[in-house]
N, C-alpha and C positions, 0 to 999 in steps of 0.2 A: 317553830315548835311547825310540829302535821295534823292540817285537818280529822273530825272523827274520817271523814268516809274513803281522805290516805291510809290512818292508819287503817281503815282496815279493808280495802285493801292491799293490802301492803301486808299488811297477818294472814287473810285469805287466799292471798293467793307463795304465802312463802318468802320473800321475799325478808324480815327478818328478821331472816335465820340466816340468810346469806349479809344483812346487810353489814356497813361502814358501823364503829362503833360512838360515833356522831351523832349517826343516824335511826342508831341503839335505842342511846340518852334520847335524843329529843319524844323516844313510844313511849320513852320508861315515865317520863316527862309529862305524857299528853297521856295519860295513861294514868297516873297521880289525880291530878286535875280534873280531867274526865271521866263519869262516873257512868254513864253511855259505854262505853268506852271498857271502863271494867267491871259491868256486868257483859257487853259479850264474852270479851278474850273468857271468858268461867265460861261462859255455855260454849265461845267451840272447844273448847277445853272435855270441858267432858261431854259436848257430839261427836270428837277426834277421840277417845278411849270405850265408846259406845262403840260405834263404828270399828273397834281396831280389837277391842273384844269377838262380838262381829265377827269377825275375818279371822279370829285365830278359832272358834266356834266351829266356821265351815272347813277347816283346814282339818280338822280334828275327826270328821264324821266323816265313819267309810261310804262311797258312794254305794250305794245300792239299786248302781244299771249294769 
């Protein structure tokens, strides 16, 4: 199973998206037992959503130059 430090690093660096089945299973198991990493994952996803919405808003705004 992953440690919190390993889980957070892999989550924030995008390595979990490219990870194999076994590593993803370890990540899921870790999230199931660690409330801190569950909270971090939720907050990280919210931040990603906010940043994506901001990026879309910027692309829709016409340049005023």
